[in-house]
C-alpha positions as MATLAB code, in Angstrom:
seq = 'MKFVPYLNFSGKADEAMGFYREALGGELSQIMRFGDMPNPAIPAAFSRYVLHAELKSGDLLIYFSDSPSPVAVGNNVSILLDCGSGKQVDEVFAKLSAGGKVDMPPQKMFWKAYYANFTDKYGVSWQLNFGLA';
ca = [
      64.122   15.387   61.812;
      64.440   18.695   60.231;
      61.235   20.495   59.075;
      61.666   22.306   55.823;
      58.973   24.116   53.759;
      58.921   23.059   50.130;
      57.558   25.645   47.590;
      56.149   24.549   44.348;
      55.807   26.742   41.287;
      54.460   26.564   37.747;
      57.525   27.660   35.744;
      58.397   30.539   38.070;
      60.818   28.915   40.685;
      63.779   30.905   39.329;
      62.031   34.121   39.684;
      60.576   33.189   43.079;
      64.109   31.995   44.330;
      65.526   35.377   43.395;
      62.641   37.209   45.155;
      63.045   35.260   48.457;
      66.794   35.445   48.336;
      66.648   39.157   47.974;
      64.062   39.418   50.823;
      65.601   36.896   53.254;
      69.329   36.955   52.327;
      71.413   33.799   52.083;
      72.723   31.684   49.208;
      70.893   29.527   46.638;
      72.453   26.048   46.128;
      71.725   22.527   44.998;
      70.097   23.987   41.851;
      69.096   21.001   39.732;
      66.971   21.250   36.524;
      64.496   18.741   35.212;
      67.031   18.212   32.202;
      69.572   17.038   34.645;
      67.521   13.907   35.446;
      68.735   10.686   34.059;
      66.350    9.745   31.106;
      63.944   12.714   31.727;
      60.475   11.849   30.339;
      59.492   15.559   30.110;
      58.869   17.967   27.184;
      62.044   19.575   26.141;
      60.844   23.039   27.094;
      60.352   21.825   30.690;
      64.085   20.731   30.951;
      65.186   24.193   32.008;
      62.744   24.316   35.003;
      63.915   23.780   38.535;
      63.722   20.257   39.740;
      65.124   21.271   43.144;
      66.933   24.164   44.689;
      67.735   25.326   48.278;
      67.854   28.690   49.873;
      70.019   28.850   53.135;
      70.258   31.838   55.497;
      71.602   31.065   58.939;
      69.050   28.617   60.304;
      66.489   29.303   57.574;
      66.202   26.606   54.941;
      63.642   26.667   52.049;
      63.241   24.292   49.182;
      62.035   25.242   45.747;
      60.659   23.331   42.742;
      58.750   23.771   39.441;
      55.969   21.306   39.225;
      55.048   19.511   35.991;
      51.384   19.335   37.396;
      49.299   22.536   37.755;
      50.045   24.484   40.906;
      47.304   26.464   42.943;
      47.060   27.832   46.432;
      46.701   24.767   48.510;
      49.091   22.391   46.719;
      51.870   25.018   46.308;
      53.599   24.204   49.565;
      54.502   20.822   51.110;
      56.471   19.828   54.233;
      59.664   17.996   53.777;
      61.035   15.997   56.664;
      64.775   15.424   56.457;
      64.968   12.100   58.402;
      67.873   10.644   60.271;
      67.544    7.131   58.662;
      65.780    4.965   55.943;
      63.944    3.167   58.905;
      62.609    6.538   60.111;
      61.406    7.333   56.513;
      59.579    3.924   56.508;
      58.048    4.405   60.005;
      56.867    7.995   59.395;
      55.563    7.046   55.969;
      53.462    4.201   57.420;
      51.851    6.431   59.953;
      51.376    9.638   58.142;
      50.291    8.321   54.755;
      47.575    6.013   56.475;
      44.275    6.938   54.970;
      45.833    9.394   52.584;
      46.991    9.317   48.871;
      50.616    7.983   48.104;
      52.279    9.635   45.100;
      55.654    7.873   45.651;
      56.153    5.138   48.283;
      59.683    5.004   49.934;
      62.389    4.249   47.414;
      66.007    5.014   46.472;
      66.394    8.007   44.274;
      69.007    9.114   41.634;
      69.955   12.000   43.969;
      71.376    9.485   46.386;
      68.417    9.620   48.851;
      65.656    7.361   50.153;
      62.371    9.425   49.430;
      58.676    9.230   49.674;
      55.809   11.629   48.737;
      52.307   11.686   49.676;
      49.270   13.653   50.889;
      47.878   12.728   54.363;
      44.252   12.153   55.184;
      43.840   15.818   56.000;
      45.113   17.175   52.554;
      48.607   18.049   53.789;
      51.538   17.287   51.294;
      54.506   15.540   52.775;
      57.987   14.577   51.500;
      60.304   12.295   53.474;
      63.960   12.317   52.574;
      67.134   10.520   53.926;
      70.358   11.268   52.248;
      72.343    8.009   51.444;
      76.149    7.980   51.536;
];
């Protein structure tokens, strides 16, 4: 598994991505907007906000997103585990989500991944992802 910090913003992901790229170097990639989603059920003004982006610099990897929900210190960072298989997603999900709050159980997503999203019983936000071929 690969451990990746996922930073969430309230409409300022573009600005933050530029700040972190300038400070840490590297390249921004995988920039998807909410408007790129198939059949987005979001206000038109939100369509330009960042759904997902990546900053890579050597071994450093940081993910970014704007959140449709209010973001505050405490829910502005989650941990993404890039898993080695769908089975690993299911196993880790079953263990870490026990006693917590499930936002999205493991399922296939439009970005060709098997994905889950939840908060564990200690209030830590997790995302599990396995890229599908």
